N, C-alpha and C positions, 0 to 999 in steps of 0.2 A: 084140345088143350092149347092155351096160348101162353106166350111168355114175352116179356119186355126185357131187353138187354140195354144197359147204359154203358156204351163202349169205353168212354173215358172216365168212368168211375170203377176202374178195375174189373170191367165186364160184369158189373152187378146185374143179377138176373132176378126178375120177379116172375114166379111161376103162377099160372092160373089167376091173372088179375081179374078183378070184378069189372065186367064189360059195361056195366051201367054207370060207372063213375068216370069223370074226367081224369086224364093222366096225372094232373097235379095231385089230386087227392089219393090216387093209387100210390104215387111216390111218397107222399107224406105219411100215409098209413103204413107204408113199408119201412119207415124209419129213415127215409132219404130226405135230407134237407134240400129243398129246391127253391130258388129265389122266386118270390112273388110279392109284389108291392101293393096291388090293388085288392087283395083278398080273393082272388080268383073270379073276378067279375068281367074280365076282358077289356079293361080300361087302360091297360098298359101293355108292354111287351116284355116285361122282366122274366116271365115264366116260359119263354120260348125254348124249344128243343129243335135240334137239327135232326131231321129224319134221314137215316142212312138206308134202311131197308124196311119194307112192310107198309109204306105209305098207303097202299091200296087197301089195307086192313083198317083204316081210320074212317070216321064219318067225314062227309064233305066239309069243306071249310065253312066256318060260320060267318055271319055278317061282320063281326068284329075282326076276324082274321082277314077277310077280303078287304076291309077298310085299311088295315095296317099294311097289307100287301100293296094296295094302290098308292099308299103314301111312302112306299119303299122302306118301311120299317120292319117288314117281314119278308124274307126271301122265299122263293117258290118252294124250297126244301125245308122250310121252318114252319112249325105249328105252335100255337099257344097251348100250353099244357092244361090251362084252366078251361079251355074251350073244346078240346078234342077228346074223343073217346075211341077206344079200340073196339071194333065190331067183331073181329074174328082173327085168327092167325097170330103170327108173331110180329114183333116190332123191334127194330134196333134204332137207338137214338144216341145223341151225345149232347152234352151241355155246351152251349156256345161260349166262347171266350168271355164276352161281356156279362154273362150270367153266372160265372163261377163265384162261389162263395169262398172267402179267405180261409175258413176253418176246415174246408174239405180237401182231401187229397185226390187230385185228378191224375189220371194215368196217360196223359197225352204223350 
């Protein structure tokens, strides 16, 4: 059994996420608004998440993520939610400051 915890969204927890889907779609299907400008195609960095724990439970970085990391638009502890999938185990993330939506209540 896996779970995803979003720390700065009042510890919002998603139990048993579908492992075959990118994190972005898991969040959206769980009723969580998550910024994404390019429609989940890896063409921007608006959907990034800060990985706090469980990064080893994610698929390897995609070419899009590696490109943005080399351009210093994605930190080593950040992943694009539209590109990455959980493979097993638990994950803890938070929404970075620049990706926060104005209508959401964050618990920083």
